Steps between C-alpha positions, in 0.01 A plus 500: 500500500269809477201273504611339826598835652153645433331189634717491811636156409857372557728624227691201352664640167663826429505600120658826389418661165750759358414745231835511320822295536383216713812280466723784612277573794484143604882467483530818709246388753671169530833658584355722759306230669763246478272267299555232244371591161344275241405673168236369244612689191196359279239669724720789626459393857727405782473345844705610794557253784563707836744360762191414697387265236200713389469586137409817310391500129594795295349552135506777262160654401413328184217399266406156369357361179352147457563356146237235577286368787712314776831626342778665701481882456725712299653756727569868414682714739488872564129532605337706776392364821135534383571313175674230703200459731291456199659164424390351834228230548255672723427847618585413872862417375518811281594735764830658608624679796765776440801457718605804694149642472137417565368491151294194394504434129163339431392564141257218478303530817664221696429660829135539437486124402673403820229679697237334293682149556507415124742380245499691174715451191648819338376432144287256293794328345668411849405129509587456137835642539584286793240234568670407826352807641173305526656289767657803668153653522378184683795488731495855597118514531509192721784631710362844553126411501443723199256443217558549131341808347227464254713599189788270620266199517381595157845527353610167680202312348580651157863383538408157616247458208765615250739225622755748632580268774595223264819710418629449855775246497493199729782631710334828555167341559657279764677787664160687533337193654788464746453860605127464519523183728783667697266734672225429758136465381541272226129406494404860471750543234348203306169677514651801325688285256165315408288813470755658267503177285871455556462138608396394149748732346782315686367155397144362445598223741499759781171656409240502777634186681225371739585563864835685411448801735415262785820295450712798484348633827546168666854490377584834646363371844680161472831689418515584863519140602732383193831637381411802311396375148645659183296671235474156313291366786238782433512414129408141582224607746362726223499223265346250731382155374633499140591291210869429371401703194389797688827490731696469176344797348556726797859382532563577122340843550709602783816335359561295807802272525699315763343428836200726436424334182517158648284598796223634265522196276455266793207687651209340321620160630619620840183674622262194463771270640540704806133542530444126487769434752352775743171297492674179584748427784762711663759251372376545141500879520874507630582259224319736238671811652850361505733646251247764383595861498356751757320714232309197374402384857392863587293539191343152547409591866310814363313300245358229729228514763587616844526164658745378245704811490522473884636146461759613248617769742515260785690255284772749409517635846565159656864430548644241267592175692879450533673175464693366802731317267769630261708380219777394730247258676446326158878482414557349843239231443689410172343703241761622256544886452303637196179654375306195634533627843353848432212344312426253782509778759250701287267200479527449878422856565187474272393183680533682832299789380222268393497289809624185322792466738580612860822644619607168643472328166675772295823325468356157401277679236795699385713187453232321285467818292868526454516133383221563251663831372832308462354198313 
């Protein structure tokens, strides 16, 4: 909050730090504001949800100790505000503004770093204590247009070389990438990821992928014409042409499951299939795209040449042809009710899309298909 105030940026979050009895303060404040209170006893914090829906986080000033790299911190309450600020990630986040006064608490020179437009860690063990700070450094630097200070780059390189990022769990790594790809300027963010050696630290399969920056930039542009892609589309674009083993390695590292895992597993086959169809006929392209998820289509459009990408965008923008017949028409023609009718209509719709039947011939085609399905 203090960072954004000093930069003249919109303030999105309000965090209050209390020297003393934070739970009691939070409960009293909730009563006075008519807010709902949710306490987090382990970290001595609380969240107030105001009647307007806005939230305020309240925490007691505390210190933290990391038993090992990547581990959650052990929290000790009863600290001063200066000690509390000392556990933050970067100097530009280690400032506090005294309520009811004008005093800026800035023990680590955060305001000076703001004026110098740089990201600087508070101490040499910062990235080893919490390796996810490496990705936060990239994200904040990219968002604000700041550079990493010389000592911060040195400490980051040291942490990467020591394997500190290997201690990040798949779930936490996945969350960091979601946050990274959730902000604009993904191609610029990737430049920072690569320059810090974070790409290989995530997984060797993601290291220095040829054309990755161009694909991410194209995907951001294509997103204006396609339904906004999710973070997985940017991961696919980053990976680009790849083998099944590479996709499996990345999926395992990020602990992907469900739909996201299936999308990544199918990507090595999907990209060349779509590319081949995009160089063939419009019918072949529509057939290749049928049933594919939006993220795969968006990432494929970013990985292909401009002409092929344009054909993909045109194919998905074109309205799907609608049948003039319905199941009732088939039943009226003597087809018994059952799943054969649905399958026959699906085959007829596919034939209509591919130009193998015209609207006048839909019923005859569907009747033949229904007989074949029911055989």
